[in-house]
C-alpha positions in Angstrom: -63.7 -114.4 166.4 -61.7 -116.9 164.4 -58.5 -115.0 164.8 -59.0 -114.8 168.6 -59.6 -118.5 168.7 -56.5 -119.2 166.8 -54.5 -117.0 169.1 -55.9 -118.9 172.1 -54.9 -122.2 170.5 -51.4 -120.7 169.8 -51.1 -119.8 173.5 -52.3 -123.2 174.8 -50.0 -125.1 172.5 -47.1 -122.8 173.4 -47.5 -123.4 177.1 -47.5 -127.2 176.6 -44.3 -127.2 174.6 -42.3 -124.2 175.6 -40.5 -126.1 178.4 -39.5 -129.0 176.1 -38.2 -127.3 173.0 -36.0 -124.2 172.3 -37.8 -121.0 171.5 -38.4 -120.5 167.8 -37.2 -117.4 165.9 -37.3 -115.9 162.5 -34.1 -116.3 160.5 -34.5 -113.1 158.6 -35.3 -109.8 160.3 -38.0 -108.9 157.8 -40.4 -110.6 155.3 -39.6 -109.2 151.9 -42.2 -106.9 150.3 -43.6 -108.0 146.9 -44.4 -105.8 143.9 -46.3 -107.4 141.0 -48.3 -106.6 137.9 -52.0 -107.2 138.1 -52.9 -110.8 137.3 -49.6 -112.3 138.3 -49.0 -114.9 141.1 -46.9 -113.8 144.1 -45.3 -115.5 147.2 -44.5 -114.4 150.7 -41.7 -116.4 152.4 -41.2 -116.9 156.1 -38.0 -118.7 157.3 -38.1 -120.0 160.9 -35.5 -121.9 163.1 -36.3 -124.1 166.0 -39.9 -124.2 165.1 -40.4 -127.5 166.9 -44.1 -128.1 167.6 -45.0 -124.4 167.3 -47.4 -123.4 164.5 -47.3 -120.8 161.7 -50.2 -118.6 160.7 -50.6 -116.2 157.7 -52.9 -113.3 158.3 -53.9 -110.3 156.1 -53.6 -107.3 158.2 -56.9 -105.7 157.4 -59.3 -104.1 159.8 -60.3 -106.5 161.2 -57.5 -109.0 160.4 -58.3 -112.0 158.2 -56.8 -115.4 158.8 -55.7 -117.0 155.5 -53.8 -120.1 156.6 -53.0 -121.9 159.9 -50.3 -124.5 160.1 -50.8 -126.5 156.9 -54.5 -125.6 156.3 -55.9 -122.8 154.1 -59.0 -121.3 155.8 -60.4 -119.1 153.0 -60.5 -119.1 149.1 -58.5 -122.2 148.4 -58.5 -121.3 144.7 -56.9 -118.0 145.7 -54.4 -119.0 148.3 -52.0 -121.9 148.7 -49.7 -122.8 151.6 -46.5 -124.8 151.3 -45.1 -125.7 154.7 -41.5 -126.7 155.6 -39.9 -125.9 152.2 -36.2 -126.8 152.8 -37.3 -127.8 156.3 -37.5 -124.3 157.7 -39.4 -122.1 155.2 -43.1 -121.5 154.9 -44.5 -120.1 151.7 -47.9 -118.4 151.1 -48.8 -118.2 147.4 -51.4 -115.7 146.2 -52.8 -116.3 142.8 -54.0 -113.8 140.2 -53.4 -110.7 142.3 -55.9 -107.8 142.0 -56.3 -104.4 143.7 -58.2 -106.1 146.5 -55.1 -108.1 147.4 -52.9 -105.0 148.0 -51.9 -104.6 151.6 -49.8 -106.0 154.5 -49.4 -109.7 155.2 -48.2 -111.1 158.5 -46.4 -114.4 159.3 -47.0 -115.2 163.0 -45.7 -117.8 165.4 -47.6 -118.9 168.5 -45.0 -117.9 170.9 -45.6 -116.1 174.1 -45.7 -113.3 173.3 -46.7 -113.9 169.6 -43.9 -112.9 167.2 -44.4 -111.9 163.6 -42.9 -110.5 160.4 -44.8 -108.3 158.0 -44.5 -107.9 154.2 -46.4 -105.6 151.9 -48.0 -106.4 148.5 -48.1 -103.6 146.0 -49.2 -103.8 142.4 -48.0 -102.0 139.3 -51.3 -100.9 137.9 -51.5 -99.2 134.5 -53.1 -95.7 134.7 -56.8 -95.3 134.3 -58.9 -92.1 134.1 -62.0 -92.3 136.3 -65.2 -92.4 134.2 -66.7 -89.8 136.5 -64.4 -87.3 134.8 -66.4 -84.8 132.8 -66.2 -85.2 129.0 -67.6 -81.7 128.3 -67.5 -78.4 130.2 -69.4 -75.3 129.4 -68.4 -71.8 130.6 -69.5 -68.2 129.9 -67.0 -66.1 128.0 -64.9 -64.0 130.4 -65.3 -66.4 133.4 -62.8 -68.8 134.9 -62.9 -72.6 134.5 -61.0 -75.7 135.8 -60.7 -78.9 133.8 -60.0 -82.0 135.9 -58.5 -85.4 135.0 -59.1 -87.9 137.7 -56.4 -90.6 137.1 -55.5 -93.7 139.2 -52.8 -96.3 139.1 -49.8 -97.7 140.9 -47.5 -96.0 141.1 -49.5 -92.7 141.1 -49.7 -91.5 137.5 -48.6 -88.1 136.3 -51.0 -86.2 134.0 -50.3 -83.8 131.1 -52.7 -81.7 129.1 -52.6 -80.5 125.5 -55.1 -79.1 123.0 -56.3 -81.5 120.3 -55.7 -78.8 117.7 -52.1 -78.4 118.8 -52.7 -74.7 119.7 -51.1 -73.0 122.7 -53.0 -73.4 126.0 -53.6 -69.8 127.2 -53.9 -69.6 131.0 -55.0 -66.0 131.4 -57.2 -64.6 128.7 -57.0 -65.0 124.9 -53.5 -63.5 124.6 -52.1 -64.3 128.0 -49.1 -66.5 128.7 -49.4 -70.1 127.8 -47.7 -73.4 126.9 -48.2 -76.2 124.4 -48.3 -78.8 127.3 -49.4 -78.4 130.9 -48.5 -80.8 133.8 -51.0 -81.5 136.5 -54.3 -83.2 137.0 -56.2 -79.8 137.1 -56.0 -77.3 134.3 -57.1 -73.8 135.4 -58.0 -71.2 132.8 -58.8 -67.6 133.6 -60.9 -65.1 131.6 -61.7 -67.6 128.9 -62.6 -66.4 125.5 -64.1 -68.1 122.4 -60.5 -68.8 121.3 -60.2 -71.2 124.2 -63.0 -73.4 122.7 -61.4 -76.7 121.8 -60.9 -80.3 122.9 -58.4 -80.7 125.7 -56.7 -84.1 126.0 -55.3 -85.3 129.3 -52.8 -88.2 129.2 -52.1 -90.2 132.4 -48.9 -92.3 132.6 -46.9 -94.1 135.4 -44.4 -96.2 133.5 -46.8 -99.2 133.3 -48.2 -99.5 129.8 -50.5 -98.6 128.4 -51.0 -94.9 129.1 -54.6 -93.7 129.1 -56.0 -90.5 127.7 -59.3 -88.6 128.2 -60.8 -85.8 126.1 -62.7 -82.9 127.6 -64.6 -80.6 125.3 -64.6 -77.0 126.4 -67.6 -74.9 125.2 -67.4 -71.2 125.7 -70.8 -69.5 125.3 -71.3 -66.0 124.1 -73.9 -63.8 122.4 -74.1 -63.6 118.6 -72.1 -61.1 116.5 -73.4 -60.5 113.0 -71.0 -59.0 110.4 -72.2 -58.4 106.8 -69.7 -58.9 104.1 -70.9 -55.6 102.5 -73.3 -53.0 103.9 -74.4 -51.8 100.5 -74.8 -53.9 97.3 -75.7 -52.7 93.8 -77.5 -54.9 91.3 -79.0 -54.4 87.9 -82.5 -55.2 87.1 -82.9 -58.9 86.1 -79.5 -59.9 87.6 -78.7 -62.4 90.3 -77.3 -61.1 93.6 -76.0 -62.7 96.8 -76.1 -61.1 100.2 -73.7 -62.5 102.8 -73.7 -62.3 106.6 -71.0 -63.9 108.9 -72.0 -64.9 112.4 -69.9 -65.7 115.5 -72.0 -67.4 118.3 -72.1 -70.3 120.7 -74.3 -72.2 121.1 -75.2 -72.0 117.4 -77.9 -69.4 117.0 -81.2 -69.4 115.2 -80.9 -67.2 112.1 -83.3 -65.3 109.9 -83.5 -62.9 106.9 -86.2 -60.2 106.8 -87.2 -57.6 104.2 -89.5 -54.7 105.1 -90.3 -56.5 108.4 -91.3 -59.8 106.7 -89.3 -63.0 107.1 -87.8 -64.4 103.9 -88.1 -68.2 103.2 -86.4 -70.5 100.8 -88.9 -70.1 98.0 -89.5 -68.3 94.7 -86.9 -65.8 93.9 -85.1 -66.3 97.2 -82.6 -69.1 98.0 -81.1 -69.5 101.6 -77.8 -71.2 102.3 -75.5 -71.5 105.3 -72.3 -73.3 106.1 -69.9 -73.7 109.1 -66.4 -72.2 108.6 -65.2 -72.9 112.2 -66.6 -74.3 115.4 -68.5 -71.1 116.3 -68.4 -69.3 112.9 -71.2 -69.7 110.3 -71.8 -68.1 106.9 -75.4 -67.2 105.8 -76.2 -66.4 102.2 -79.4 -64.9 100.7 -79.5 -65.4 96.9 -82.0 -63.2 95.0 -82.8 -64.3 91.4 -83.9 -61.9 88.6 -83.8 -58.8 90.8 -86.9 -56.6 90.2 -87.9 -53.1 91.3 -89.6 -54.4 94.4 -86.5 -56.2 95.6 -84.5 -53.0 96.2 -84.3 -51.9 99.8 -82.9 -52.9 103.2 -82.4 -56.5 104.2 -81.8 -57.6 107.8 -79.9 -60.7 108.9 -80.4 -61.5 112.6 -79.1 -64.2 114.9 -80.2 -65.2 118.4 -79.2 -67.7 121.1 -79.6 -68.0 124.9 -76.9 -65.4 125.5 -78.4 -62.6 123.4 -79.2 -61.5 119.9 -77.7 -59.3 117.2 -78.5 -58.1 113.7 -77.0 -56.3 110.7 -78.6 -54.5 107.7 -77.6 -54.7 104.1 -79.0 -52.2 101.5 -79.6 -53.4 98.0 -79.6 -50.6 95.4 -80.3 -50.5 91.7 -77.1 -50.3 89.8 -76.9 -46.9 87.9 -77.6 -47.1 84.1 -74.6 -45.9 82.0 -74.6 -44.8 78.3 -72.8 -47.3 76.2 -69.2 -46.4 75.5 -68.8 -49.1 72.9 -68.6 -48.3 69.2 -72.1 -48.6 67.6 -73.4 -48.7 64.1 -74.5 -45.6 62.2 -76.7 -45.4 59.1 -73.8 -44.5 56.9 -71.5 -47.3 57.7 -73.3 -50.5 58.5 -70.4 -52.8 57.6 -67.7 -51.2 59.7 -69.8 -50.3 62.7 -68.1 -46.8 62.7 -69.7 -43.4 62.0 -67.3 -41.3 59.9 -67.2 -37.5 60.3 -64.9 -34.9 58.7 -64.7 -33.0 62.0 -62.6 -34.1 65.1 -63.8 -37.2 66.9 -66.5 -36.3 69.4 -68.8 -38.3 71.7 -72.5 -37.3 71.5 -75.7 -39.1 72.5 -73.9 -42.4 73.1 -72.3 -42.4 69.6 -68.6 -42.1 68.9 -67.5 -40.2 65.8 -64.2 -41.2 64.3 -62.1 -38.8 62.2 -61.4 -39.6 58.5 -58.2 -41.6 58.2 -55.2 -39.9 56.6 -54.3 -40.6 53.0 -52.1 -43.6 52.3 -48.4 -43.0 51.6 -46.9 -45.5 49.1 -43.3 -46.6 49.7 -41.1 -48.7 47.5 -42.3 -51.8 49.4 -45.9 -50.9 48.7 -45.2 -50.5 45.0 -43.5 -53.9 44.9 -46.5 -55.5 46.6 -48.9 -53.9 44.1 -46.9 -55.2 41.1 -46.8 -58.7 42.6 -50.6 -58.6 43.0 -51.0 -57.7 39.2 -48.5 -60.1 37.7 -47.3 -63.7 38.3 -44.6 -63.6 40.8 -41.3 -65.4 40.0 -37.8 -65.2 41.6 -36.4 -63.4 38.5 -39.2 -60.9 38.4 -38.8 -60.2 42.1 -35.0 -59.5 41.6 -35.8 -57.2 38.7 -38.4 -55.3 40.8 -36.1 -54.8 43.7 -33.4 -53.4 41.3 -36.0 -51.1 39.8 -37.2 -49.9 43.2 -33.6 -49.2 44.2 -33.0 -47.2 41.0 -36.2 -45.2 41.5 -35.1 -44.3 45.0 -31.4 -43.7 44.3 -29.9 -40.1 44.4 -28.8 -40.3 40.7 -32.3 -40.9 39.6 -33.5 -37.9 41.6 -30.8 -35.7 40.0 -31.7 -36.8 36.5 -35.3 -35.9 37.2 -34.4 -32.5 38.4 -32.3 -31.9 35.3 -35.1 -32.8 33.0 -37.5 -30.5 34.8 -35.0 -27.6 34.6 -34.4 -28.1 30.8 -38.2 -28.1 30.2 -38.6 -24.8 32.1 -35.8 -23.1 30.1 -37.3 -24.2 26.8 -40.7 -22.8 27.8 -39.2 -19.5 28.8 -37.4 -19.2 25.4 -40.6 -19.9 23.5 -42.3 -17.1 25.4 -39.6 -14.7 24.4 
């Protein structure tokens, strides 16, 4: 209604003055568009010639239009808008303070001519990107199905969006081993035939050249039934020993887990100790420790896991370790000090004992004789030199020849006596 009234006033005033003054006109063919950063002050300028007694109005071209200023008066939000008339005699300026998203749009500078003439300028803002808080932060999908992750980003200019995995792994678009890329461009990330290997945090980053960029993290949970894998299907343990049975479990969501023996559940008490740890997001390790294994502990143990998608179990058989005869050397009655049983026959193992053959007789060399002499007498450098010479003479060829000669002479003399 206000705009209609102003237009009527425009027409009435025009009729009264159009015959006395030249027709006004805009000096410039267009009113310049304005681009600003959120929070700045902006101005729209409208240059007019031959204005005379005509009037100027600034209108925001919404639906319906909103009158901001008429002639030299601001009609709404005086703390927001300011009008400066007749700058340099022929320019009218509309100032908009602290521009926000609500100020974006078209602004019209109008003259009350017949017909009304106007120039239009547009206000646009450079708005840093933002990701809508309605964007999901976690998505759950069944293994083998398809899923789409969305990043709803806004800003001016329109932001671009890229995706990457938080763990820096390749994004696989079609199955666990399908084609992929380290970075994906687009607001929607489509994954086909997802597997547990797709489970990760996916980060979307929105940017439009106006800092700062904004990122958003979407956690992808891939659900699947448990798979229980024992570290060993059979384990041997001696009586009185400590043994650890280990089961590895893959499952999401994380399953409930139990150990049973002969159909009865095992609890963390007495001889039994239960442990578990997380090795990866969907991988857990479960350990059953049995202390001082007794005869009643031998048998089949079952480790079982269950979640909303299914259940699975595995069996581990604990056997008594076979008892072997000692193959170590043991003491006999005849040789308590050495721990060795001596026998004149060949060495032979019997009833856990090892018989050792009698050692060969010692053979004395020149070095042995010298060591024996040193053990009996005080050892001096001169004596050692003398002993070495004596040993050399005893072992020399001439000494051996003299010995043979003496033996031959003795045999000849004995033969002569017999004759």
